[in-house]
C-alpha positions as CSV (number, residue, x, y, z in Angstrom):
1,M,0.0,-0.1,0.0
2,N,1.5,3.3,-1.0
3,K,1.2,6.3,1.0
4,K,-1.2,8.2,-1.4
5,D,-3.6,5.2,-1.0
6,L,-3.4,5.1,3.0
7,S,-3.9,8.9,3.1
8,H,-7.1,8.6,1.0
9,L,-8.5,5.6,3.0
10,R,-7.6,7.4,6.2
11,N,-9.5,10.3,5.2
12,L,-12.7,8.2,4.1
13,A,-12.3,6.1,7.3
14,S,-12.2,9.4,9.6
15,K,-15.7,10.3,8.0
16,Y,-16.9,6.8,8.5
17,A,-16.1,6.9,12.1
18,E,-17.6,10.3,12.4
19,Y,-20.9,8.9,11.2
20,A,-20.4,5.7,13.0
21,L,-20.2,7.5,16.5
22,G,-22.5,10.6,15.6
23,E,-25.8,11.4,17.1
24,P,-28.0,10.2,14.6
25,M,-26.6,6.8,14.9
26,K,-26.9,6.7,18.7
27,K,-30.6,7.4,18.0
28,R,-30.8,4.8,15.6
29,R,-29.1,2.1,17.7
30,E,-31.7,2.8,20.5
31,K,-34.4,2.6,17.9
32,W,-33.6,-0.8,17.0
33,R,-32.6,-1.9,20.5
34,L,-36.0,-1.1,21.6
35,H,-37.8,-2.4,18.7
36,N,-35.9,-5.7,18.6
37,R,-36.5,-6.2,22.4
38,M,-39.9,-5.6,21.7
39,Q,-39.9,-3.1,24.5
40,E,-41.4,-0.2,22.3
41,R,-42.9,0.0,18.9
42,T,-40.3,2.3,17.0
43,F,-40.9,1.1,13.5
44,P,-37.4,1.2,12.1
45,F,-36.7,0.8,8.4
46,H,-34.1,1.0,5.8
47,I,-33.8,0.9,1.9
48,E,-31.4,-1.5,0.3
49,D,-30.0,-0.6,-3.2
50,N,-30.2,-3.7,-5.3
51,G,-30.1,-1.6,-8.5
52,S,-27.8,0.9,-9.9
53,Y,-28.6,3.8,-7.4
54,L,-25.4,3.8,-5.4
55,G,-23.2,2.7,-8.3
56,D,-24.4,5.7,-10.0
57,L,-23.8,7.9,-7.2
58,L,-20.4,6.6,-5.8
59,P,-17.3,8.5,-6.7
60,A,-14.6,7.0,-8.9
61,I,-12.3,4.5,-7.1
62,K,-8.9,6.4,-6.4
63,C,-6.7,3.7,-5.0
64,E,-4.2,1.7,-6.9
65,D,-3.6,-1.4,-5.0
66,P,-6.3,-4.0,-5.5
67,I,-6.9,-4.8,-1.9
68,C,-7.1,-1.0,-1.1
69,Q,-9.6,-0.8,-3.8
70,Q,-11.8,-3.2,-2.0
71,F,-11.7,-1.4,1.2
72,E,-12.1,1.9,-0.7
73,W,-15.4,0.6,-2.3
74,R,-16.6,-0.7,1.1
75,L,-16.1,2.6,2.8
76,L,-17.7,4.5,0.0
77,Y,-20.7,2.5,-0.3
78,T,-21.5,3.1,3.5
79,L,-20.7,6.7,3.3
80,V,-22.9,7.4,0.4
81,S,-25.6,5.3,1.7
82,Y,-25.5,7.3,4.8
83,E,-25.2,10.5,2.9
84,R,-28.1,9.7,0.4
85,I,-30.6,7.6,2.1
86,N,-32.0,9.0,5.3
87,D,-33.2,5.6,6.7
88,D,-32.3,3.7,10.1
89,R,-29.5,1.8,8.7
90,I,-26.8,1.3,11.4
91,I,-23.1,1.9,10.8
92,P,-21.4,-0.4,13.6
93,D,-18.9,1.4,15.8
94,R,-16.2,-1.3,15.0
95,F,-14.8,-2.2,11.6
96,L,-15.2,-6.0,10.8
97,V,-12.7,-8.1,8.9
98,D,-14.2,-11.4,7.9
99,W,-12.0,-14.6,7.9
100,A,-10.7,-15.3,4.4
101,T,-11.9,-18.9,3.7
102,E,-12.0,-21.1,0.8
103,I,-14.7,-23.9,0.3
104,N,-15.3,-26.5,-2.6
105,S,-18.6,-27.2,-4.1
106,F,-20.9,-30.1,-2.8
107,C,-21.3,-31.0,-6.6
108,D,-18.7,-30.5,-9.1
109,E,-21.2,-30.9,-11.9
110,L,-23.5,-28.1,-10.8
111,Q,-23.2,-24.9,-13.0
112,L,-25.1,-21.8,-12.9
113,I,-25.9,-20.1,-16.4
114,R,-26.9,-16.4,-15.6
115,A,-29.1,-14.3,-17.8
116,D,-29.0,-10.4,-18.6
117,D,-32.2,-8.9,-17.2
118,G,-32.1,-6.0,-19.9
119,H,-31.2,-3.4,-17.1
120,G,-27.3,-4.2,-16.6
121,G,-27.9,-7.1,-14.1
122,N,-27.7,-10.7,-14.1
123,L,-29.5,-12.0,-11.2
124,G,-31.5,-14.4,-13.0
125,Y,-30.1,-17.8,-13.7
126,E,-30.7,-21.5,-14.3
127,T,-28.7,-24.5,-13.2
128,S,-27.3,-27.7,-14.9
129,K,-29.6,-29.7,-12.8
130,P,-27.1,-32.6,-12.4
131,I,-29.3,-34.7,-10.0
132,K,-31.8,-36.6,-12.2
133,D,-32.3,-39.4,-9.9
134,I,-31.6,-39.0,-6.4
135,D,-30.6,-42.5,-5.6
136,G,-28.9,-43.1,-8.8
137,D,-27.1,-39.7,-8.8
138,F,-26.3,-39.6,-5.1
139,G,-22.4,-40.3,-5.8
140,K,-22.3,-37.1,-7.4
141,L,-22.6,-35.2,-4.0
142,K,-19.7,-34.8,-1.7
143,K,-19.2,-33.2,1.7
144,R,-17.7,-29.8,1.7
145,T,-14.5,-28.8,3.1
146,M,-13.3,-25.4,4.4
147,K,-9.8,-24.1,4.4
148,L,-8.7,-21.1,6.4
149,N,-6.4,-18.7,4.7
150,K,-4.8,-16.8,7.6
151,P,-2.2,-14.9,5.6
152,L,-4.8,-13.3,3.6
153,T,-6.8,-12.6,6.8
154,E,-3.8,-11.1,8.4
155,K,-3.2,-8.9,5.4
156,H,-6.8,-7.6,5.4
157,A,-6.4,-7.0,9.1
158,E,-3.3,-5.2,8.9
159,L,-4.4,-2.9,6.3
160,A,-7.7,-2.1,8.3
161,N,-5.8,-1.4,11.4
162,D,-3.6,1.0,9.5
163,I,-6.7,2.6,7.9
164,F,-8.7,2.9,11.3
165,Q,-5.9,3.5,13.7
166,G,-7.1,5.9,16.5
167,L,-10.6,6.1,14.8
168,L,-12.5,2.8,15.4
169,P,-11.4,-0.7,16.6
170,V,-10.8,-3.4,14.2
171,V,-12.1,-6.7,14.6
172,V,-11.5,-9.9,12.8
173,G,-14.6,-12.4,13.0
174,R,-17.4,-13.8,10.8
175,P,-21.0,-12.6,11.6
176,S,-22.6,-15.0,9.3
177,S,-23.0,-18.9,9.7
178,Y,-22.9,-22.0,7.9
179,Y,-25.7,-23.2,10.1
180,S,-27.9,-20.8,8.2
181,D,-26.7,-21.9,4.7
182,G,-29.9,-22.7,2.8
183,I,-30.9,-26.3,2.2
184,A,-34.0,-25.9,-0.1
185,N,-32.0,-23.8,-2.4
186,K,-29.4,-26.3,-2.8
187,A,-31.8,-28.9,-3.5
188,V,-33.6,-26.9,-6.3
189,H,-30.1,-26.1,-7.8
190,L,-29.4,-29.9,-8.0
191,M,-32.7,-31.0,-9.6
192,G,-35.0,-28.1,-10.5
193,M,-38.1,-26.9,-8.3
194,E,-40.7,-29.0,-10.4
195,E,-38.7,-32.2,-10.1
196,L,-38.0,-31.6,-6.6
197,Y,-41.8,-31.1,-5.8
198,L,-42.6,-34.4,-7.9
199,Q,-40.0,-36.4,-5.9
200,M,-41.4,-35.2,-2.8
201,A,-44.7,-36.8,-3.9
202,M,-43.5,-39.9,-5.7
203,E,-40.0,-40.7,-3.9
204,P,-40.2,-39.1,-0.5
205,E,-37.7,-41.1,1.0
206,A,-34.9,-40.2,-1.6
207,V,-35.8,-36.4,-0.9
208,H,-35.6,-37.1,2.7
209,R,-32.1,-38.5,2.3
210,L,-30.8,-35.6,-0.1
211,L,-32.0,-33.0,2.5
212,T,-30.5,-34.7,5.4
213,F,-27.2,-34.8,3.4
214,L,-27.2,-31.1,2.7
215,A,-28.4,-30.3,6.3
216,E,-25.7,-32.5,7.8
217,D,-23.0,-30.6,5.7
218,N,-24.4,-27.4,6.8
219,M,-24.0,-28.7,10.5
220,A,-20.4,-29.8,10.1
221,L,-19.5,-26.6,8.6
222,G,-21.1,-24.6,11.2
223,K,-19.3,-26.7,13.9
224,W,-16.1,-26.2,12.1
225,E,-16.4,-22.2,12.2
226,E,-17.2,-22.4,15.8
227,D,-14.4,-24.9,16.6
228,Q,-11.7,-22.6,14.8
229,G,-13.0,-19.6,16.8
230,L,-14.2,-17.9,13.7
231,L,-17.3,-16.3,15.1
232,T,-17.9,-12.6,16.2
233,L,-20.9,-11.3,18.1
234,N,-23.3,-10.1,15.4
235,N,-25.7,-7.7,17.3
236,D,-24.2,-4.5,16.3
237,G,-26.1,-3.6,13.2
238,N,-24.3,-5.3,10.4
239,Q,-26.8,-5.7,7.6
240,G,-27.3,-8.5,5.1
241,Y,-27.3,-11.6,7.2
242,C,-30.7,-11.8,8.2
243,S,-32.4,-11.1,5.0
244,G,-31.7,-7.2,5.3
245,S,-33.0,-6.8,8.7
246,S,-30.8,-5.1,11.5
247,Q,-30.2,-7.4,14.4
248,F,-28.9,-4.6,16.8
249,S,-29.5,-6.1,20.3
250,D,-28.6,-6.0,23.8
251,E,-29.8,-9.5,24.7
252,I,-27.0,-11.0,22.8
253,P,-24.7,-12.8,24.0
254,G,-26.7,-13.0,27.2
255,R,-23.7,-14.2,29.2
256,G,-20.2,-12.8,30.2
257,I,-17.4,-13.9,27.8
258,K,-13.8,-13.8,29.1
259,P,-11.1,-12.3,26.9
260,G,-9.9,-14.7,24.3
261,E,-12.9,-17.1,24.9
262,H,-14.5,-18.3,21.6
263,I,-17.9,-16.8,20.7
264,L,-20.4,-19.7,20.4
265,S,-23.1,-19.7,17.7
266,A,-25.5,-20.1,20.8
267,D,-24.2,-16.3,21.6
268,R,-25.6,-15.0,18.5
269,Y,-28.4,-14.1,16.0
270,G,-29.2,-16.6,13.4
271,Y,-31.1,-17.1,10.3
272,L,-33.0,-19.5,8.2
273,E,-35.0,-19.3,5.0
274,A,-36.7,-21.6,2.4
275,Q,-37.5,-19.4,-0.6
276,E,-37.9,-22.5,-2.6
277,A,-40.5,-24.0,-0.5
278,A,-43.1,-21.4,-1.4
279,G,-45.1,-23.7,-3.3
280,L,-45.4,-26.4,-0.7
281,S,-48.4,-27.1,1.5
282,P,-47.8,-26.5,5.3
283,D,-47.9,-30.5,5.9
284,M,-45.2,-30.9,3.3
285,F,-43.1,-27.9,4.8
286,G,-43.4,-29.6,8.1
287,E,-42.6,-32.9,7.0
288,F,-39.3,-32.3,4.6
289,L,-38.0,-29.0,6.1
290,M,-38.8,-28.7,9.7
291,P,-36.8,-31.6,11.3
292,H,-33.8,-29.7,9.9
293,F,-34.7,-26.3,10.7
294,R,-35.5,-27.3,14.3
295,K,-31.8,-28.6,14.5
296,F,-30.4,-25.5,13.0
297,A,-32.5,-23.1,15.3
298,S,-31.2,-24.8,18.3
299,K,-27.8,-23.4,17.6
300,F,-28.7,-19.8,17.9
301,K,-30.0,-17.6,20.8
302,L,-32.3,-15.6,18.5
303,M,-33.1,-16.0,15.0
304,K,-35.2,-14.7,11.9
305,F,-37.0,-16.8,9.4
306,G,-37.6,-16.1,5.6
307,C,-36.5,-14.3,2.7
308,C,-38.8,-14.0,-0.3
309,E,-41.4,-16.8,0.6
310,A,-44.6,-16.2,2.2
311,V,-44.8,-17.4,5.6
312,H,-48.4,-17.0,6.6
313,N,-49.4,-20.9,6.1
314,F,-46.2,-21.9,7.7
315,M,-46.6,-20.1,11.0
316,P,-47.8,-22.9,13.0
317,H,-44.6,-24.8,12.1
318,L,-42.3,-21.7,12.3
319,Q,-43.4,-21.0,16.0
320,E,-41.8,-24.2,17.2
321,L,-38.4,-22.8,16.2
322,N,-36.1,-22.0,19.0
323,G,-35.4,-18.3,19.5
324,L,-37.6,-17.3,16.5
325,R,-37.8,-13.4,17.0
326,K,-38.6,-12.1,13.3
327,V,-40.4,-13.6,10.1
328,S,-39.9,-12.1,6.7
329,V,-43.1,-10.6,5.6
330,T,-43.2,-10.4,1.6
331,P,-45.4,-8.9,-0.7
332,W,-46.9,-12.4,-1.4
333,C,-47.7,-12.7,2.2
334,D,-51.4,-12.6,3.2
335,L,-51.3,-10.2,5.9
336,E,-54.8,-10.9,7.3
337,K,-53.8,-14.6,7.5
338,L,-50.6,-13.7,9.2
339,A,-52.2,-11.5,11.8
340,G,-54.3,-14.5,12.7
341,N,-51.8,-17.1,13.2
342,C,-48.6,-15.2,14.3
343,R,-47.8,-14.7,18.0
344,K,-47.5,-11.3,19.0
345,D,-43.9,-12.0,20.2
346,I,-42.6,-12.3,16.6
347,I,-41.9,-9.2,14.7
348,W,-42.8,-8.6,11.4
349,S,-40.1,-7.8,9.0
350,R,-42.1,-6.4,6.2
351,K,-40.7,-6.1,2.9
352,P,-43.1,-3.6,0.8
353,V,-43.6,-4.0,-3.0
354,P,-40.4,-2.8,-4.6
355,L,-42.2,-1.2,-7.4
356,K,-44.0,1.3,-5.1
357,L,-40.5,2.7,-4.8
358,C,-38.5,1.9,-7.9
359,G,-41.3,1.7,-10.7
360,T,-41.5,3.7,-13.6
361,V,-43.7,6.5,-11.6
362,F,-43.5,6.9,-7.9
363,D,-46.9,8.0,-6.6
364,P,-46.2,9.2,-2.8
365,E,-50.0,8.7,-1.7
366,D,-50.2,5.2,-3.3
367,F,-46.6,4.5,-1.3
368,R,-48.2,5.8,1.8
369,A,-51.4,3.8,1.6
370,H,-49.3,0.5,0.8
371,L,-47.4,1.0,4.1
372,K,-50.5,1.9,6.0
373,E,-52.2,-1.3,5.1
374,T,-49.4,-3.1,7.0
375,L,-49.5,-0.8,10.0
376,D,-53.3,-1.3,10.2
377,I,-53.7,-4.8,9.7
378,G,-50.6,-5.5,11.8
379,S,-51.5,-3.0,14.4
380,G,-51.0,-5.6,17.5
381,H,-47.5,-6.6,16.1
382,F,-44.1,-5.1,16.2
383,I,-43.2,-3.9,12.5
384,E,-40.0,-2.9,10.7
385,F,-39.9,-2.1,7.1
386,V,-37.0,-3.5,4.8
387,F,-37.0,-2.3,1.2
388,R,-35.3,-4.8,-0.7
389,D,-35.3,-6.1,-4.5
390,T,-35.1,-2.6,-5.7
391,N,-33.5,-3.8,-8.9
392,L,-34.6,-1.0,-10.9
393,L,-33.5,1.7,-8.7
394,T,-31.0,4.2,-10.3
395,G,-29.2,7.4,-9.4
396,K,-32.0,9.5,-10.9
397,M,-34.3,8.5,-8.3
398,E,-32.7,10.1,-5.5
399,G,-35.3,12.6,-5.0
400,R,-38.0,9.9,-4.5
401,V,-35.9,7.9,-2.1
402,A,-35.6,11.2,0.2
403,E,-39.3,11.4,-0.1
404,A,-39.9,7.7,0.8
405,C,-37.8,8.1,3.8
406,R,-39.6,11.2,4.9
407,I,-43.0,9.3,4.5
408,V,-41.9,6.4,6.5
409,R,-41.0,8.6,9.4
410,E,-44.1,10.9,9.0
411,L,-46.4,7.8,8.9
412,T,-44.9,6.0,11.9
413,G,-44.6,8.9,13.9
414,H,-40.8,8.1,14.7
415,S,-38.3,10.6,13.2
416,E,-35.5,9.8,15.5
417,G,-32.4,8.6,13.7
418,S,-33.0,11.2,10.9
419,K,-29.9,13.2,9.9
């Protein structure tokens, strides 16, 4: 790293630390803390950029060194998000460096073929579907192994310490977990959704065998992370792991941890999802997935369930999960049905219809009415708003993003955390 790169990164880090320790961030932490503890209904929210919004607004990368460029992009992304989106996103008061690890595939023949969406993105894909017959092709599957790259991790940590020296503490640790690694998505990648569903009906024992293999693989990798001491507490607001929600919490870890003692999965927030189970009946969901989800959930202190799948019909099963604190409430969720069968001690992580924000036209009153519907139907529940899948959001929509933030704060009556 040359002096020019370091000087530039130090300047960005200074602003990063200023925002992380500033008064708006203190209020956001308290807002999420009260909400996540279910102590007070504060209705926190945040808006994710899945389109070109921040890419259109980010300044050009200046660093020359490739690793410095990675840090620069991460810093700029956080800074511009804070400056341009007046939501309740938390910038943690420490800078986290994840462990560098390498992992092999659970099936060498599995390939993903991506498609251009016509807007510069390639999120859509299909797979090679290497498993045609579960029992006949079972030999194509293999247990994954993970290798820790300590030299690369140390290199990243050393750079981060140089950048943040005197500004924020740098911590090496992993906030996510392989206990949370999806199994329904892997099964669909291997077979395709239609074939998986058919095999559940025609060859249920074979599907049980497949899902058990995938679940046991996750369990082994999750235990390896714990045994290696890779885990860090994940209650300081790091986004992304729990499908966009902030898990800022003072309930974690819930025990005294001595210096140098390993963080356990049971000290942390966990996450599970089964988007590819969206078409299953509640009974089939309970039969094929819940035995594995119960084992995964037992590894966490608190957890969230769900991503894009509608959960209203699955709630009788999901409420069996250890530590369940939040469920993802997608646009496909029947809110009336959810209100009728979801316990009041489970938070609704509501994901509004993305096109209400990033469609061709932005209608503030329609946007307001859409959010109010959730607040009215879920009036007895704790609710947060997470705007995701905003794939059409561009830098030209900056004005509507600001208006959306203003509407959410006004509608919920909670302006704290605003810049």
